[in-house]
VOMI-47648 format. One record per residue (C-alpha): residue number from 1; x, y, z. Coordinates in Angstrom, 1 decimal. Example, Ala and Ser with C-alpha at 12.3 -4.5 7.8 and 13.67 -1.06 7.14 Angstrom:
# residues 2
<atom seq="1" xx="12.3" yy="-4.5" zz="7.8"/>
<atom seq="2" xx="13.7" yy="-1.1" zz="7.1"/>
# end
This chain:
# residues 136
<atom seq="1" xx="83.1" yy="103.9" zz="79.3"/>
<atom seq="2" xx="83.8" yy="100.5" zz="77.7"/>
<atom seq="3" xx="86.7" yy="98.3" zz="78.7"/>
<atom seq="4" xx="88.3" yy="94.9" zz="77.8"/>
<atom seq="5" xx="90.0" yy="92.4" zz="80.0"/>
<atom seq="6" xx="92.6" yy="89.9" zz="78.8"/>
<atom seq="7" xx="93.2" yy="87.4" zz="81.5"/>
<atom seq="8" xx="93.1" yy="83.7" zz="82.4"/>
<atom seq="9" xx="89.5" yy="82.6" zz="82.1"/>
<atom seq="10" xx="89.1" yy="78.9" zz="83.0"/>
<atom seq="11" xx="85.4" yy="78.7" zz="82.4"/>
<atom seq="12" xx="84.2" yy="81.0" zz="79.6"/>
<atom seq="13" xx="80.6" yy="79.8" zz="80.2"/>
<atom seq="14" xx="80.6" yy="81.1" zz="83.8"/>
<atom seq="15" xx="77.9" yy="83.6" zz="84.8"/>
<atom seq="16" xx="80.3" yy="85.6" zz="86.9"/>
<atom seq="17" xx="84.0" yy="86.3" zz="86.8"/>
<atom seq="18" xx="86.4" yy="87.7" zz="89.4"/>
<atom seq="19" xx="89.7" yy="89.3" zz="88.3"/>
<atom seq="20" xx="91.8" yy="90.1" zz="91.3"/>
<atom seq="21" xx="94.6" yy="92.8" zz="91.1"/>
<atom seq="22" xx="94.7" yy="93.1" zz="87.3"/>
<atom seq="23" xx="97.3" yy="95.2" zz="85.6"/>
<atom seq="24" xx="95.8" yy="98.3" zz="83.9"/>
<atom seq="25" xx="96.9" yy="100.2" zz="80.8"/>
<atom seq="26" xx="95.4" yy="102.6" zz="78.3"/>
<atom seq="27" xx="92.8" yy="104.0" zz="80.7"/>
<atom seq="28" xx="92.0" yy="100.7" zz="82.3"/>
<atom seq="29" xx="92.3" yy="102.0" zz="85.8"/>
<atom seq="30" xx="89.1" yy="104.0" zz="85.3"/>
<atom seq="31" xx="86.9" yy="100.9" zz="85.2"/>
<atom seq="32" xx="83.9" yy="101.1" zz="87.5"/>
<atom seq="33" xx="80.7" yy="99.4" zz="88.4"/>
<atom seq="34" xx="78.2" yy="99.6" zz="85.5"/>
<atom seq="35" xx="80.8" yy="99.7" zz="82.7"/>
<atom seq="36" xx="80.5" yy="97.3" zz="79.8"/>
<atom seq="37" xx="83.5" yy="95.0" zz="79.5"/>
<atom seq="38" xx="84.6" yy="92.5" zz="76.8"/>
<atom seq="39" xx="86.4" yy="89.4" zz="78.1"/>
<atom seq="40" xx="89.3" yy="87.9" zz="76.3"/>
<atom seq="41" xx="90.7" yy="84.5" zz="77.5"/>
<atom seq="42" xx="94.4" yy="85.0" zz="77.4"/>
<atom seq="43" xx="96.2" yy="82.9" zz="74.8"/>
<atom seq="44" xx="99.2" yy="83.1" zz="77.2"/>
<atom seq="45" xx="97.1" yy="80.9" zz="79.5"/>
<atom seq="46" xx="95.7" yy="78.6" zz="76.9"/>
<atom seq="47" xx="92.6" yy="80.7" zz="76.0"/>
<atom seq="48" xx="91.1" yy="81.5" zz="72.7"/>
<atom seq="49" xx="90.6" yy="85.3" zz="72.7"/>
<atom seq="50" xx="87.2" yy="87.0" zz="72.9"/>
<atom seq="51" xx="84.8" yy="84.8" zz="74.9"/>
<atom seq="52" xx="82.1" yy="87.0" zz="76.5"/>
<atom seq="53" xx="80.7" yy="90.5" zz="77.2"/>
<atom seq="54" xx="79.6" yy="91.6" zz="80.6"/>
<atom seq="55" xx="78.9" yy="94.4" zz="83.0"/>
<atom seq="56" xx="81.2" yy="95.3" zz="85.9"/>
<atom seq="57" xx="79.4" yy="94.8" zz="89.2"/>
<atom seq="58" xx="82.3" yy="95.8" zz="91.4"/>
<atom seq="59" xx="85.7" yy="97.5" zz="90.9"/>
<atom seq="60" xx="88.3" yy="98.4" zz="93.5"/>
<atom seq="61" xx="91.8" yy="99.8" zz="93.1"/>
<atom seq="62" xx="94.5" yy="97.7" zz="94.5"/>
<atom seq="63" xx="96.6" yy="99.7" zz="97.0"/>
<atom seq="64" xx="100.2" yy="100.5" zz="95.8"/>
<atom seq="65" xx="103.0" yy="98.6" zz="97.7"/>
<atom seq="66" xx="105.2" yy="100.9" zz="99.8"/>
<atom seq="67" xx="108.8" yy="101.3" zz="98.8"/>
<atom seq="68" xx="108.3" yy="100.5" zz="95.1"/>
<atom seq="69" xx="108.8" yy="103.6" zz="92.9"/>
<atom seq="70" xx="107.3" yy="102.5" zz="89.6"/>
<atom seq="71" xx="104.1" yy="100.5" zz="89.8"/>
<atom seq="72" xx="101.5" yy="99.8" zz="87.2"/>
<atom seq="73" xx="98.0" yy="100.6" zz="88.6"/>
<atom seq="74" xx="96.0" yy="97.4" zz="89.4"/>
<atom seq="75" xx="92.3" yy="96.9" zz="89.9"/>
<atom seq="76" xx="90.2" yy="94.1" zz="91.2"/>
<atom seq="77" xx="86.9" yy="93.6" zz="89.3"/>
<atom seq="78" xx="83.8" yy="91.4" zz="89.3"/>
<atom seq="79" xx="81.9" yy="90.9" zz="86.1"/>
<atom seq="80" xx="78.5" yy="89.5" zz="85.4"/>
<atom seq="81" xx="78.3" yy="87.9" zz="82.0"/>
<atom seq="82" xx="75.6" yy="89.2" zz="79.6"/>
<atom seq="83" xx="76.6" yy="87.4" zz="76.3"/>
<atom seq="84" xx="78.8" yy="84.8" zz="74.9"/>
<atom seq="85" xx="80.9" yy="85.4" zz="71.8"/>
<atom seq="86" xx="79.6" yy="83.7" zz="68.6"/>
<atom seq="87" xx="82.7" yy="84.2" zz="66.5"/>
<atom seq="88" xx="86.4" yy="83.8" zz="67.2"/>
<atom seq="89" xx="88.6" yy="86.9" zz="67.7"/>
<atom seq="90" xx="92.1" yy="86.4" zz="69.1"/>
<atom seq="91" xx="95.7" yy="87.0" zz="68.4"/>
<atom seq="92" xx="95.7" yy="85.2" zz="65.0"/>
<atom seq="93" xx="92.8" yy="87.3" zz="63.7"/>
<atom seq="94" xx="94.2" yy="90.6" zz="64.9"/>
<atom seq="95" xx="97.9" yy="90.1" zz="64.0"/>
<atom seq="96" xx="97.6" yy="91.4" zz="60.4"/>
<atom seq="97" xx="96.4" yy="94.8" zz="61.8"/>
<atom seq="98" xx="99.8" yy="96.3" zz="62.7"/>
<atom seq="99" xx="99.8" yy="99.7" zz="61.0"/>
<atom seq="100" xx="99.5" yy="101.5" zz="64.4"/>
<atom seq="101" xx="98.4" yy="104.8" zz="62.8"/>
<atom seq="102" xx="95.5" yy="103.5" zz="60.6"/>
<atom seq="103" xx="92.7" yy="104.2" zz="63.1"/>
<atom seq="104" xx="91.0" yy="100.8" zz="62.6"/>
<atom seq="105" xx="89.4" yy="99.2" zz="65.7"/>
<atom seq="106" xx="91.2" yy="95.9" zz="64.9"/>
<atom seq="107" xx="94.5" yy="97.7" zz="65.1"/>
<atom seq="108" xx="93.6" yy="99.3" zz="68.4"/>
<atom seq="109" xx="92.8" yy="95.9" zz="69.9"/>
<atom seq="110" xx="96.0" yy="94.4" zz="68.5"/>
<atom seq="111" xx="98.1" yy="97.3" zz="69.8"/>
<atom seq="112" xx="96.5" yy="97.3" zz="73.3"/>
<atom seq="113" xx="96.5" yy="93.5" zz="73.8"/>
<atom seq="114" xx="99.3" yy="92.0" zz="71.8"/>
<atom seq="115" xx="102.0" yy="94.6" zz="71.4"/>
<atom seq="116" xx="102.8" yy="93.8" zz="75.1"/>
<atom seq="117" xx="101.3" yy="90.4" zz="75.6"/>
<atom seq="118" xx="100.7" yy="90.7" zz="79.3"/>
<atom seq="119" xx="97.3" yy="90.2" zz="80.7"/>
<atom seq="120" xx="95.5" yy="93.6" zz="81.5"/>
<atom seq="121" xx="92.5" yy="95.8" zz="81.6"/>
<atom seq="122" xx="92.3" yy="98.4" zz="78.9"/>
<atom seq="123" xx="90.0" yy="101.2" zz="78.0"/>
<atom seq="124" xx="88.4" yy="101.0" zz="74.5"/>
<atom seq="125" xx="87.3" yy="103.6" zz="72.0"/>
<atom seq="126" xx="83.6" yy="103.7" zz="70.9"/>
<atom seq="127" xx="84.8" yy="102.4" zz="67.5"/>
<atom seq="128" xx="86.5" yy="99.4" zz="69.1"/>
<atom seq="129" xx="83.4" yy="98.7" zz="71.2"/>
<atom seq="130" xx="81.1" yy="98.8" zz="68.2"/>
<atom seq="131" xx="83.5" yy="96.5" zz="66.3"/>
<atom seq="132" xx="83.4" yy="94.0" zz="69.2"/>
<atom seq="133" xx="79.6" yy="94.1" zz="69.4"/>
<atom seq="134" xx="79.6" yy="92.3" zz="66.0"/>
<atom seq="135" xx="81.0" yy="89.2" zz="67.7"/>
<atom seq="136" xx="77.8" yy="88.6" zz="69.8"/>
# end
């Protein structure tokens, strides 16, 4: 399966990234070692959107906290970078794609990342992954 992470990324040029206790949505909790992942530097944290592609080298579910009824699943992951993005793709480029039912990969990314602007790990469709490959 293919995933994308939107989180604070201080050094997009780094060879390895650690993302502790990341919120998951849209199938993101299924991320596992060996999966391809696209890294988006969160604009909420001063980032510029898509920065890299990598492979998950470790993934571990964060235990739920006792006594809290509703909790979003969280996962800690380590990613080895395999490529740097060569073109920009962020909130500004995806904002026009807001017809949630049109089936476009751009719309999927806009919906999953920017409808709720929180940082998160999300699962991607094959079409969205193929679309993102064009940025490398």
